[in-house]
C-alpha positions as CSV (number, residue, x, y, z in Angstrom):
1,X,0.0,-0.2,-0.2
2,X,3.2,2.3,0.0
3,X,2.5,3.5,-3.5
4,X,-1.0,4.2,-2.9
5,X,0.0,5.9,0.4
6,X,2.5,8.3,-1.7
7,X,0.3,8.8,-4.5
8,X,-3.0,9.2,-2.8
9,X,-1.5,11.4,-0.5
10,X,-0.6,13.9,-3.0
11,X,-3.4,13.6,-5.0
12,X,-5.9,14.4,-2.2
13,X,-3.4,17.7,-1.3
14,X,-4.2,18.5,-5.4
15,X,-8.3,17.7,-4.8
16,X,-8.6,19.9,-1.4
17,X,-6.9,22.6,-3.3
18,X,-9.2,22.4,-6.1
19,X,-12.3,21.9,-3.8
20,X,-11.4,24.8,-2.1
21,X,-11.0,27.0,-5.8
22,X,-13.7,25.3,-6.9
23,X,-16.0,26.6,-3.9
24,X,-15.1,30.1,-4.3
25,X,-15.6,30.0,-7.7
26,X,-18.8,28.3,-7.6
27,X,-20.2,29.7,-4.8
28,X,-19.0,33.3,-4.5
29,X,-17.5,34.6,-7.8
30,X,-19.8,32.9,-10.4
31,X,-23.4,33.4,-9.4
32,X,-22.1,37.3,-9.3
33,X,-20.2,37.3,-11.9
34,X,-23.1,35.8,-14.3
35,X,-26.0,37.1,-12.2
36,X,-28.9,38.5,-14.4
37,X,-27.1,36.2,-17.2
38,X,-27.9,32.6,-15.8
39,X,-28.4,31.3,-19.0
40,X,-24.7,31.7,-20.3
41,X,-23.1,30.1,-17.4
42,X,-25.9,27.6,-18.4
43,X,-24.3,27.4,-21.9
44,X,-21.0,27.1,-20.5
45,X,-22.1,23.9,-18.3
46,X,-23.6,22.4,-21.1
47,X,-20.7,22.8,-22.9
48,X,-18.8,21.3,-21.2
49,X,-20.8,18.0,-20.6
50,X,-21.4,17.8,-24.0
51,X,-17.9,17.9,-24.6
52,X,-17.4,14.8,-22.2
53,X,-20.2,13.3,-23.8
54,X,-19.2,13.8,-27.1
55,X,-15.2,13.0,-26.4
56,X,-16.1,9.4,-24.9
57,X,-17.6,8.3,-28.1
58,X,-15.3,9.5,-29.8
59,X,-12.6,7.9,-27.5
60,X,-14.5,4.3,-28.8
61,X,-13.2,2.4,-25.6
62,X,-9.6,3.6,-25.8
63,X,-8.9,4.9,-22.2
64,X,-10.5,1.5,-20.5
65,X,-8.0,-0.7,-23.1
66,X,-5.1,1.3,-22.0
67,X,-5.7,0.5,-18.6
68,X,-6.8,-3.1,-19.5
69,X,-4.3,-4.4,-22.3
70,X,-1.0,-2.4,-21.5
71,X,-0.9,-4.3,-18.3
72,X,-0.9,-7.7,-20.0
73,X,2.3,-7.0,-22.1
74,X,5.7,-7.0,-21.9
75,X,7.6,-3.8,-21.8
76,X,8.8,-4.3,-25.5
77,X,5.3,-4.9,-27.0
78,X,3.6,-2.0,-25.1
79,X,4.4,0.7,-27.7
80,X,3.4,-0.8,-30.8
81,X,-0.1,-2.4,-28.9
82,X,-0.4,1.3,-27.8
83,X,-0.2,2.6,-31.2
84,X,-3.0,0.4,-32.4
85,X,-5.1,1.0,-29.4
86,X,-5.3,4.7,-30.9
87,X,-6.6,3.6,-34.1
88,X,-10.4,3.7,-33.2
89,X,-10.2,7.3,-31.2
90,X,-8.5,8.6,-34.4
91,X,-11.3,7.3,-36.3
92,X,-14.1,8.6,-33.7
93,X,-13.0,12.0,-33.7
94,X,-13.1,12.5,-37.4
95,X,-16.8,11.0,-37.6
96,X,-17.8,13.4,-34.7
97,X,-16.5,16.3,-36.1
98,X,-18.1,15.3,-39.7
99,X,-21.5,14.8,-38.2
100,X,-21.8,17.9,-36.1
101,X,-19.6,20.1,-38.5
102,X,-22.3,19.3,-41.1
103,X,-25.7,19.0,-39.1
104,X,-24.8,20.7,-35.8
105,X,-26.8,23.7,-36.3
106,X,-29.8,21.3,-37.0
107,X,-29.2,19.0,-33.7
108,X,-28.2,21.6,-30.7
109,X,-31.5,23.6,-31.0
110,X,-33.5,20.3,-30.3
111,X,-31.2,20.4,-26.7
112,X,-32.5,24.2,-25.3
113,X,-36.0,24.5,-23.6
114,X,-36.2,27.7,-25.8
115,X,-35.3,26.2,-29.2
116,X,-32.9,29.2,-29.7
117,X,-29.8,29.1,-31.4
118,X,-27.9,29.7,-28.0
119,X,-26.4,26.5,-28.4
120,X,-26.3,26.2,-32.2
121,X,-24.2,29.6,-32.4
122,X,-21.1,27.5,-30.5
123,X,-20.7,24.7,-32.5
124,X,-17.1,25.5,-32.7
125,X,-16.8,25.6,-29.7
126,X,-18.8,22.0,-29.1
127,X,-16.1,20.3,-31.4
128,X,-12.9,22.1,-30.3
129,X,-13.6,21.1,-26.6
130,X,-14.7,17.8,-27.5
131,X,-11.0,17.2,-29.3
132,X,-9.3,18.7,-26.1
133,X,-11.2,16.2,-24.1
134,X,-10.0,13.3,-26.2
135,X,-6.7,13.7,-26.0
136,X,-7.5,14.7,-22.1
137,X,-8.8,11.0,-21.8
138,X,-6.1,9.0,-23.7
139,X,-3.4,10.9,-21.9
140,X,-5.1,10.9,-18.5
141,X,-5.6,6.9,-19.0
142,X,-2.0,6.5,-20.0
143,X,-0.4,8.2,-16.7
144,X,-3.0,6.5,-14.4
145,X,-1.7,3.2,-16.0
146,X,1.5,4.0,-14.8
147,X,0.8,4.7,-11.6
148,X,1.2,8.7,-11.6
149,X,-2.5,9.7,-10.9
150,X,-0.9,12.4,-8.7
151,X,0.1,14.6,-11.2
152,X,-3.2,14.1,-13.2
153,X,-5.0,15.5,-10.3
154,X,-2.9,18.7,-10.1
155,X,-3.4,19.5,-13.7
156,X,-7.5,18.4,-13.1
157,X,-8.2,20.1,-9.8
158,X,-5.9,22.8,-9.3
159,X,-4.6,24.0,-12.8
160,X,-8.3,23.8,-14.2
161,X,-10.1,24.8,-11.5
162,X,-7.5,27.9,-10.5
163,X,-7.9,29.3,-14.3
164,X,-11.4,29.0,-14.3
165,X,-11.5,30.9,-10.9
166,X,-9.3,33.8,-12.6
167,X,-11.8,33.5,-15.6
168,X,-14.6,33.8,-13.3
169,X,-12.9,36.8,-11.4
170,X,-12.3,39.5,-14.6
171,X,-15.7,38.4,-16.0
172,X,-17.0,39.6,-12.3
173,X,-15.0,42.5,-12.3
174,X,-16.0,43.1,-16.4
175,X,-12.7,43.1,-17.7
176,X,-13.5,41.0,-20.4
177,X,-16.9,39.7,-21.9
178,X,-18.8,36.4,-22.1
179,X,-17.2,35.4,-25.4
180,X,-13.7,36.1,-24.4
181,X,-13.9,34.2,-21.4
182,X,-16.1,31.3,-23.1
183,X,-12.5,31.1,-25.6
184,X,-10.2,31.4,-22.5
185,X,-12.1,29.0,-20.7
186,X,-11.8,26.4,-23.3
187,X,-8.2,27.1,-24.1
188,X,-7.7,26.3,-20.2
189,X,-8.5,22.7,-21.0
190,X,-6.1,22.7,-24.1
191,X,-3.6,23.6,-21.8
192,X,-4.6,20.8,-19.5
193,X,-4.2,18.4,-22.2
194,X,-0.8,19.8,-22.8
195,X,0.5,19.0,-19.7
196,X,-0.7,15.9,-19.9
197,X,0.9,14.9,-23.0
198,X,4.3,16.4,-22.1
199,X,4.4,14.3,-18.9
200,X,3.1,11.2,-20.9
201,X,5.9,11.8,-23.3
202,X,8.7,11.7,-20.5
203,X,7.1,8.0,-19.5
204,X,8.9,4.9,-20.9
205,X,5.7,4.3,-22.1
206,X,5.7,5.4,-25.8
207,X,4.2,5.1,-29.0
208,X,5.8,2.1,-31.0
209,X,6.4,2.3,-34.9
210,X,4.7,-0.4,-36.3
211,X,0.7,-1.9,-35.5
212,X,0.1,-4.9,-33.8
213,X,-2.5,-6.6,-36.6
214,X,-2.5,-9.2,-34.8
215,X,-3.6,-8.0,-31.7
216,X,-6.4,-5.3,-33.4
217,X,-9.3,-7.9,-33.5
218,X,-9.0,-8.3,-29.5
219,X,-8.6,-4.4,-29.3
220,X,-11.4,-3.5,-31.4
221,X,-13.9,-6.3,-30.0
222,X,-13.3,-4.8,-26.2
223,X,-12.9,-0.9,-27.7
224,X,-16.5,-1.6,-29.1
225,X,-17.7,-3.1,-26.0
226,X,-16.4,-0.4,-24.5
227,X,-17.8,2.6,-26.5
228,X,-21.4,1.1,-25.3
229,X,-21.0,-0.1,-21.7
230,X,-18.1,2.6,-20.5
231,X,-19.5,5.4,-22.4
232,X,-23.1,4.8,-21.5
233,X,-21.8,5.3,-18.3
234,X,-20.2,8.7,-19.0
235,X,-23.5,9.9,-20.9
236,X,-25.8,9.1,-17.9
237,X,-23.6,11.0,-15.2
238,X,-24.0,14.0,-17.8
239,X,-27.8,13.3,-18.8
240,X,-29.4,15.4,-16.4
241,X,-28.0,18.8,-17.3
242,X,-28.6,17.7,-20.8
243,X,-32.2,16.7,-19.6
244,X,-32.4,20.2,-17.5
245,X,-31.2,22.5,-20.8
246,X,-34.1,20.6,-22.8
247,X,-37.1,20.8,-20.4
248,X,-36.5,23.1,-18.1
249,X,-34.1,25.6,-19.4
250,X,-30.4,27.2,-19.6
251,X,-31.4,29.5,-16.7
252,X,-31.8,26.9,-14.4
253,X,-28.8,24.5,-15.1
254,X,-26.3,26.8,-12.8
255,X,-28.4,26.8,-10.0
256,X,-28.4,22.8,-9.9
257,X,-24.7,23.3,-10.9
258,X,-24.1,25.0,-7.7
259,X,-25.9,21.9,-5.8
260,X,-24.2,19.5,-7.4
261,X,-20.7,21.1,-6.9
262,X,-21.8,20.8,-3.1
263,X,-22.7,17.1,-3.1
264,X,-19.6,16.1,-5.3
265,X,-17.6,17.7,-2.3
266,X,-18.7,14.3,-0.9
267,X,-16.9,12.0,-3.2
268,X,-13.4,14.1,-2.3
269,X,-11.9,10.8,-1.0
270,X,-12.8,8.9,-3.9
271,X,-11.4,11.2,-6.1
272,X,-7.9,11.2,-4.4
273,X,-7.5,7.5,-4.5
274,X,-9.3,6.5,-7.7
275,X,-6.4,6.9,-10.4
276,X,-4.4,5.0,-8.3
277,X,-6.5,2.4,-6.9
278,X,-7.5,2.0,-10.8
279,X,-4.2,1.2,-11.8
280,X,-3.5,-1.5,-8.9
281,X,-7.0,-3.0,-9.4
282,X,-6.0,-3.4,-13.1
283,X,-2.7,-5.1,-12.3
284,X,-4.4,-7.5,-9.5
285,X,-6.6,-8.9,-11.7
286,X,-4.6,-9.5,-14.3
287,X,-2.4,-11.3,-12.2
288,X,-5.4,-13.1,-10.1
289,X,-4.5,-11.9,-6.7
290,X,-7.9,-12.9,-5.5
291,X,-6.7,-12.1,-1.4
292,X,-4.9,-8.8,-2.6
293,X,-8.2,-8.2,-4.3
294,X,-10.7,-8.4,-1.7
295,X,-8.6,-6.8,0.8
296,X,-8.2,-3.8,-1.6
297,X,-12.4,-4.0,-2.2
298,X,-13.3,-3.6,1.4
299,X,-10.7,-1.6,2.8
300,X,-11.4,0.7,-0.1
301,X,-15.0,0.9,0.7
302,X,-14.8,1.4,4.5
303,X,-12.5,3.9,4.5
304,X,-14.0,6.1,1.4
305,X,-17.2,5.9,3.0
306,X,-16.3,7.1,6.4
307,X,-14.5,9.9,4.8
308,X,-17.5,10.9,2.3
309,X,-19.8,10.5,5.3
310,X,-17.2,12.9,7.9
311,X,-17.6,15.7,4.6
312,X,-21.1,15.3,3.9
313,X,-22.4,15.3,7.8
314,X,-20.5,18.6,7.7
315,X,-21.8,20.3,4.7
316,X,-25.5,18.5,5.7
317,X,-25.4,20.4,9.2
318,X,-23.7,23.8,7.5
319,X,-26.1,24.2,4.7
320,X,-28.5,26.5,6.4
321,X,-26.6,29.1,7.1
322,X,-24.1,28.8,4.3
323,X,-27.1,29.2,2.0
324,X,-27.4,32.7,3.1
325,X,-24.1,33.4,1.3
326,X,-25.6,33.1,-2.0
327,X,-27.9,35.5,-3.8
328,X,-31.4,35.0,-3.5
329,X,-32.1,32.9,-6.5
330,X,-29.9,29.5,-5.5
331,X,-30.9,28.9,-1.6
332,X,-33.1,26.1,-2.1
333,X,-30.3,23.6,-2.3
334,X,-30.3,20.9,0.4
335,X,-32.8,18.8,-1.2
336,X,-30.4,18.7,-4.5
337,X,-27.4,18.6,-2.2
338,X,-29.0,15.6,-0.3
339,X,-29.1,13.3,-3.6
340,X,-26.1,13.9,-4.9
341,X,-24.2,13.9,-1.8
342,X,-25.8,10.4,-1.3
343,X,-25.1,9.0,-4.6
344,X,-21.7,10.0,-4.3
345,X,-21.4,7.9,-1.0
346,X,-22.7,4.9,-3.2
347,X,-20.0,5.7,-5.8
348,X,-17.2,5.8,-3.8
349,X,-18.3,2.7,-1.7
350,X,-18.3,0.5,-4.8
351,X,-15.6,2.2,-6.2
352,X,-13.1,-0.5,-6.2
353,X,-16.1,-3.1,-6.8
354,X,-16.4,-1.7,-9.9
355,X,-13.4,-1.8,-11.4
356,X,-12.7,-5.6,-10.6
357,X,-16.1,-6.7,-12.9
358,X,-14.5,-4.0,-15.3
359,X,-10.8,-5.6,-15.4
360,X,-12.2,-9.0,-15.2
361,X,-13.0,-12.0,-17.8
362,X,-16.7,-11.2,-16.9
363,X,-16.3,-7.4,-18.2
364,X,-18.8,-7.5,-20.8
365,X,-21.3,-8.0,-18.4
366,X,-20.7,-4.1,-17.6
367,X,-22.9,-3.6,-21.1
368,X,-26.4,-4.4,-20.3
369,X,-25.9,-3.2,-17.0
370,X,-24.8,0.9,-18.3
371,X,-27.3,0.5,-21.1
372,X,-29.7,-0.1,-18.8
373,X,-28.5,2.6,-16.8
374,X,-28.9,5.3,-19.7
375,X,-32.0,4.0,-20.4
376,X,-33.5,4.2,-16.7
377,X,-31.4,7.6,-16.5
378,X,-33.6,9.2,-19.4
379,X,-36.8,7.8,-18.1
380,X,-36.4,8.6,-14.5
381,X,-35.3,12.2,-15.5
382,X,-38.2,12.7,-17.7
383,X,-40.6,11.3,-15.0
384,X,-39.4,13.0,-12.2
385,X,-39.0,16.2,-14.5
386,X,-41.3,16.9,-17.1
387,X,-44.2,14.3,-15.6
388,X,-44.2,14.7,-12.2
389,X,-42.9,18.6,-12.8
390,X,-40.3,18.8,-10.1
391,X,-37.7,20.6,-12.1
392,X,-34.2,20.6,-10.9
393,X,-35.3,18.6,-7.7
394,X,-36.5,16.0,-10.3
395,X,-33.1,15.7,-11.7
396,X,-31.4,15.0,-8.5
397,X,-34.1,12.1,-7.5
398,X,-33.6,10.6,-10.8
399,X,-29.8,10.5,-10.3
400,X,-29.6,9.1,-6.8
401,X,-32.3,6.6,-8.0
402,X,-30.2,5.4,-11.1
403,X,-26.9,5.0,-8.5
404,X,-28.9,2.9,-6.4
405,X,-30.1,0.5,-9.1
406,X,-26.5,0.2,-11.2
407,X,-24.4,-0.3,-8.2
408,X,-26.8,-3.1,-6.8
409,X,-26.8,-4.8,-9.7
410,X,-22.7,-4.7,-9.5
411,X,-22.2,-5.7,-6.0
412,X,-24.5,-8.3,-6.8
413,X,-22.5,-9.8,-10.0
414,X,-19.3,-9.2,-8.5
415,X,-20.5,-11.5,-4.8
416,X,-21.5,-14.4,-7.4
417,X,-18.7,-14.2,-10.1
418,X,-15.6,-13.5,-8.2
419,X,-16.8,-14.3,-4.2
420,X,-16.0,-10.7,-2.7
421,X,-17.9,-7.8,-1.9
422,X,-17.5,-4.3,-0.3
423,X,-19.5,-4.7,3.0
424,X,-18.4,-4.6,6.9
425,X,-20.3,-4.4,10.0
426,X,-18.5,-1.0,10.3
427,X,-20.6,0.6,7.7
428,X,-24.1,0.8,9.4
429,X,-21.7,2.6,12.4
430,X,-19.9,5.1,10.2
431,X,-23.4,5.9,8.7
432,X,-25.4,6.5,12.3
433,X,-22.4,8.3,13.5
434,X,-23.0,11.0,10.5
435,X,-26.8,11.1,10.4
436,X,-26.8,11.6,14.1
437,X,-23.9,14.2,13.9
438,X,-25.6,16.1,10.8
439,X,-29.0,16.3,12.7
440,X,-27.7,17.3,15.9
441,X,-25.5,20.3,14.8
442,X,-27.8,21.4,12.1
443,X,-29.2,24.5,13.9
444,X,-31.0,28.0,12.4
445,X,-29.7,29.5,9.5
446,X,-29.9,32.9,11.9
447,X,-28.0,31.4,14.6
448,X,-24.8,33.0,14.2
449,X,-25.2,36.7,13.4
450,X,-22.5,35.9,10.3
451,X,-23.9,32.8,8.5
452,X,-20.1,32.0,7.2
453,X,-19.1,31.5,11.2
454,X,-22.3,29.6,11.0
455,X,-21.9,27.0,8.5
456,X,-18.0,26.6,9.8
457,X,-19.2,26.0,13.2
458,X,-21.9,23.6,12.6
459,X,-20.2,21.7,9.9
460,X,-16.9,21.6,11.6
461,X,-18.8,20.3,14.7
462,X,-20.8,17.4,12.6
463,X,-17.6,16.2,10.4
464,X,-15.4,16.6,13.7
465,X,-18.1,14.3,16.0
466,X,-18.5,12.1,12.8
467,X,-14.5,11.1,13.1
468,X,-13.9,10.8,16.6
469,X,-16.9,8.6,17.1
470,X,-15.7,6.4,13.9
471,X,-11.8,6.5,15.7
472,X,-13.3,5.7,18.9
473,X,-15.1,2.9,17.7
474,X,-12.2,1.5,15.5
475,X,-13.9,2.0,12.0
476,X,-11.0,4.3,10.9
477,X,-7.7,2.0,12.3
478,X,-5.5,3.2,8.9
479,X,-5.7,6.6,11.0
480,X,-4.5,5.2,14.4
481,X,-1.8,3.1,12.9
482,X,-0.4,6.9,10.8
483,X,-0.5,8.8,14.1
484,X,1.3,6.0,15.7
485,X,4.2,5.9,13.3
486,X,4.4,9.5,13.9
487,X,3.8,10.2,17.0
488,X,6.0,7.9,19.2
489,X,3.3,7.7,22.7
490,X,0.3,7.8,20.5
491,X,-1.8,5.0,22.6
């Protein structure tokens, strides 16, 4: 676990800084910079979501192929295998560019509730950010496969969030207009791709000079599968934004984005360890180290669930005074936060379990699960947003429901096929401590004269009491071991 501790430690620092930068930007700067122009902020969020969706389709499963295949070949074979893996993404990107380049002005107005030209006027931005995000996905997978997840976190979190904050400040003070802001925002993603590409060039793993056509059939088979299975999961993650834009309007997207940001903070610990854990999961699964896989699965589930619960308890306890810091139109966030926070708890808890299935010989079972996930995501979002007329609250409820459905199937399959699961008796204790602390310290919004003080005090008490209770009851032996290794007299 030494590599995990080192890489996840640096990644945790990067993510903590990224969360701080993102919080300042999302909660303070952007709501005021876009006040009265919420549709522009919604456009920015939709362009990002579509860039992620389209790049995942263009990749044709290559990032997963890099993770799955390179570990199975020796050092001499890997460069040519990597070269062969990149054939399908090149074809996929070409097809996406042609499709939207020729027909984007017809497709994009269908994705706007007002059926206007806001989206179709920015086809070039859609296509450019799609190309950039494809390069990001490929270089990110290569670095993670080589256990360089910490560098990826510093680029994704610190650089990307920091540059976004700087642009938000410039827009707030009207030093730039929205068109310049949008161009610079897309450019910041381009620099992220450049940073990862330069780091990837320094790795011993290079692109070969020959095609491994003997391996292409195997690669093509897996990549086409991953296109449906892996892309389906990514698409489902961003469909809520797309459907809010389609049925509620671009102006509602920023409100949802703020609440979702608070919810995603709950999954900070999983983001810190996911890259390095993913590389280890792929290696352990490829070498059939059953005992190590079981230990990694349960330990990761417990630690991620514990840390996520600590964070969620703190945010939930302090959310009422915190909302007073936002402009008036952004204050009905608690329900969305709870739904997204619980979704992140589930995802973090089941992270390694899902990776084990993806890297095992039963990886094809991901296909019906993920295709079902997309169908259920679309159906549940439509039902709650349109039929039940719950708006953005309905999108959050649909997100939580699909997470429960998706992860339940994965747990059942891994338990049956690989005889391992992420559960332990500590989980019930951890959840109980978190709920009790969030309820105990969720005082009124105006308990303190300064709402910022109230949010910090209430949140700190809830998080601190949850962590202390977990430590005392033995739910967090890793913390005790870490303290003992650094403080000789620690009990």
